Steps between C-alpha positions, in 0.01 A plus 500: 500500500170675546651844451639391168166362391332839548728686263349579158721545188408715204664575167691820429227595251241482780717725716527755216124478460440561864702815516331627187174484693627671813379844395147354475517344846673797651190709408254242615648353819520821716133549437433163658771476758715777657636344818779250573254255646337494154837394355518216736147387413577512132813285544323261724223447252740430216452841321876544479524746208255732674695464824828589331343792323348641815834468678638733229241774559461495876696769688827367646407655845187295521661166418504239781741203536217252431406686189863499375526125559169453312626702208820302483305169511277611218796610290648147569182334394509695176853372427657838577776346713723800506223735611394244763863476625530882526177504705602232733838663550348830586291341769796298634686832558229590748648435849147489649372179326462184706748221487236262352429749225867552428553121479202460260610788275862376492380157398288659224816674380678164494212346292528780256866459466449125447237560231741732320772227521719712727574207720790662700270790600218255577731306724603818693139614544383163615783478756414853622128406531594206724705731718178665603332174592636355823222248548375218284208604271366426153642836386850390612439168321432680174802719544718192551338338192589794284845520640557135416349535156727806434812306618393210273481731201858612591613140497569509876325170555626403842412845647167480321419166657573644854259791441224277356516262791465801733199608294342154540507544883320837485261430214122451482337201328438714193867599457652157578447351155689790339785453750516117435507573125797749547678248721454229240673720237784600733572151631493360150770747414699388801462134405293433812258293303329318790425823682382666180265205437358521852427878466346456155272221623368730774337723240116435471383357168262789452756775548594719209856360517381144480558442127850638519559298809406174328741590216775571744444165678518317168819692416651403842412133454675506159802673647528233772429209262177405674336367186173382631443828697588702195253314288236541774537876534509561120186299451330672796602839367357415156169380638453764783675800360523466121571869441832462685593204283395621161855513371715194409696498830266225631568287195873549549466394868306187418748406223788538747319281740428238236864494380625479870282192542607348169155543350613581148172429318316727752767775443455479115127523534525804726740668250268408210192653671696810603604557133140532402431770753813713494704664220843359412664808654355438844802476735357216718423304186856546381633374831258203485636409158861529627432293804327231299786487241763485768318215679477305176860577409625368838280197462646420157857533641431269790346240267804522270745464789311206655683164457 
């Protein structure tokens, strides 16, 4: 979601540092800007700390709705989610704002709640945002997406799938990939592997979700015992997105494929190479060893029982 991409996160130490400098900015900012429109300009230009500082020193009676929104957005960009929420809530109490503004700010509140992992609240705010949007639009598509993602986090996968499919109908090209990815996760949880695969394959190879998508496709193929597909996706992931396959999971997947196909020599070679790259405590390496030992144990039993 584009809105999510625009949010910057900072450490608690950075926040403490910012407030320690407020006295300096409080003295300097009014000399340069003393009108709500200046606050909006500062926020729009990315000077969020100055914008928040100016908001604190401007007289309440001179504050406009647009300036309040700009100050809340700047607080949000600085990682001050509670301050941003309070600012958006204050504007939402104004009965004079337009329905479109109300929908946008309500969706912003939903995103903040989602970022703070308050998924029930995010779900409620997303639903409320949609109630203001009677016609199909990219904004409604984003609200449906966040609603679906929140439901997914709450393990309500069937309801999440319904909202995400609605999001797909309202979305722009830029948002579709994120929706397809969310649907892939939800439908995998529901055991709808074919639908999940179709949605994951719809994600462009240059999208930021592409590496995670290839890994999910490989996992799906392993889950459904499609050995050749699993091998293809793991090898593709390693060649095209090595950063997403830096751990030993890919080795584990390839070993499982080799054992499923009865390729014991290949499986042993995969395990030997994995041991050179990962510590003995690596969880996937432990599973690989267990899988290999179990296969060889079953093979010995079958040979012993054979007439």
